[in-house]
N, C-alpha and C positions, 0 to 999 in steps of 0.2 A: 050237176054233180061231177061230171068228167071235165075237169079244168084243162086248159092248154098245158099247164105244167105236168099234170098227171099223164095226159095223152102223150106228150113229148117223151117223158121218161119211160113210159111203158113201151112205146114204139122203138125207142133207142135200145133198151135192154133186149127186147125180143128180136130185133134185127141181128144182133150179135150173138144172142143166146136163145134160140127158139125153143129149146127143151126146158127152159126155166119153169119150175113149178109155180103154182099160185102162191104157195108159202114163201118160196124164194123171192118172188116179185113183191109180196107184201113186206117182207123184211127189207128189201132194197129201197122200197118207196116209203117205208114208215107208215103204212096204212094197214087196215085189217084185211084178212083173206076174203071176207065177204065183199069188201069194196073192190078188191082186185077182180073177183068173179064178176061183179056188176060191170066194171069197166071193160073187161075182156069181152063180155057178151055184147056190150054196146058197140065196141070196135068191130066185132064179128058181124053184128047186125048192119052196121054202116058199110060193110064190105072192105074194111081196112085190114082185117086179119082173117086167116083161115086156121081152123084147129083140126089136127089129125091125131088119132091114137098112135102110140108107139106100137109097132107090129110085134116086135120081139121083146116085150116087157111083161113080166108077171103081173104088174099093176096095170090093168086094162083101163084105169081111169086117168093114166098119165097121158098128157097131150103135148104136142109140139105146136107152137103158134107161129105161123108164117105170115109175113107182110105180103099183101096182094100188091099188084102194080099201083092200084089206087092208094093203098097204104103207104107205099114209098113216096108217092106224090104228096099225100097229107103230111107225112113226117117232114118233108122238106118245107112245106108251108108252115107247120107248127114250129119248126126249128127257128125259122126267121122271126115269127111272132114272139116266141119265147126269148130269143136273143135281144130283140128290140125292147121288150119289157124289162129284161135284166139290165140292159144298157141304160135305160131311163132311170131305173132304181139306183144304179151306180152313180150316174151323174148327179142325181138329187142328193145322194149320200155324200158325195164329194163336196158339194156346195155347203151342206150342213157341217161337215168336218172342218172346212176352211173357216166358216163363221165361228165355230167353237174354238178353233186355234187362235183366231184374232181376239176373241173374248178372253181366253186364258192368258194371252200375252199382255193384254191391257190390265187384267187383274194382277198379274205378276209384276207389272211395271209400277203399280200402286203400292207394292210391298206386301200384298196379301198373300197368304199361303195358298198353294194350289191343292193341298191335301184335304 
């Protein structure tokens, strides 16, 4: 349930904004607060994150999420995997776009409308 993409995005956001609320994270990732909670707990269980209460906050349920040294290492690994995945998708899409461009050019050369 915790994909590389979700793991990457969560770790990236929390590295720069450790005080982000679960609601903020859910909005940024386009997922439910419940899924964010599940993912954060999974990352904490794996030792990638630590959660600490805000000391001087009226809302005692507010947490700051810190990447552990292991979390920084995992973020680096997942960043490389995510980058390679996106690059492969980009290359496949580029090939498909070029094929469609050639097909559209042939269609247009025959005098057919592209509309």
